[in-house]
N, C-alpha and C positions, 0 to 999 in steps of 0.2 A: 627627682626620686630615685629614679632608674640608678642614677649615678652612686646614690647613699646605699641605695640595697646592692649593689653589685661591691661596693666599698667594704660593708659588713659581712658579706659570703667571704672576700677574701682574709679578710680578717680572723671570721672563725675556720675556714678552711688552716689559715698558719697554725692556728692555736692547736688545733686538733692531728695537724700529718706528725708532730715528731711521737704522738702516741700509735700512729700506724705504723712509724717509721720502725720502732723498737720491736714492732711486731714482726716484721720482715727479716729474712736471715741471709744475708748475702753471701756470706761464706759457705758456699754451697757447689764450687767448681773442684774438680778432681783431673786429675791424669789419669787414666785406663792405660797400665801398662800394658797387662795382657790379657788374652782371653782363651781358656783353655777347656776340654772335656774331662780331663784331669784333674784331679786338687791340685791348687801350687804351694809351692812350699819356700815360706820367706827364708831371705839371706839377706847382710848387713850393703846396703848401698851409700856412696856419700853424697851427700847433700847440703850445702851451705846454708839452709834455713830449717827450722820447723815444721814438721810435718809427721803425718800420718799415714803407714801403708797398711790396706788391711784386703780381705779377699770378701768378695760377695759373690755369693750361688744364684742362680734361678733356671728356670727349668723354659726350652725353647726346642719344640718337635719332640718331646717325649725325649729330649737330650736333657741332663745337665751339665750346666755349664758354670764354668770359675773365672772371676774376675778380678786381678789385681790391680788395686787403684792407689794410688796416692792424693792426699789431698789435708785440709780443707784448703780451698784459696779462695782470696775476696773476689777473683772477678777471672773471667776467660783469657783477659791479657796475661794476668800474673800465673795462672797456669800452663798457659803456652809456652810462658820462657822458662819454666821450670821443666818443657817436656822435650825446651830444643838441646837442652843439656842432656837429656837420656835416651834421644833420639839416636844414637847411633847403638846404643844398645838394646833399646825396644823399638825397632823400627815400625812396628804395627800398632804405636800409642797413638791416642787422641786425647785431645780434652773436653771435658763435657760437662755440665752440670748436674748433680743429683737429687734425688727427690727428697724434701726433707725426712722422709720417712727412713729411708737410708742412713741420712745423716745422724738422727736420732739414735737408730738403734747400735750404728757405728760408736758413735758418742759414750753409750749408756753399755756397751762390752769394753770400752776403752776408754774410761773415764779421767788419763793423765792427757788425753789427747793431742794436743800440738805439742807436750813434752814426749813423747815417745819416740823412741831409737826408729829415725827410720830404716824400713825393711824392704826388698823386692824380693821377687823369684828370679832364681837362678836361669839361665837361659838353656 
């Protein structure tokens, strides 16, 4: 009897898992190229794949900070691969996963998303 209950539970989980998987947004990895106290001015940089470059701002210790980010990538590994090609120009850059709220805000400001021309800040 326990076997059938377990089998039924597995079957139910398999049925509902695509519903939950559809709600998960795995494409939230970015490369933070630069952080600055001054607003960042974007310029074009070469990248051999579609991506979106944007500036986000936040306040820390009473100081406004700006981060230049490029994304969105499906995995940290993918973001780190892009980062490796930009490491020489941006030695302080790192790959990270951004909050859903930040991605939603960026995508609403730039609806063309992945089709945008890649830009980055001048050093």
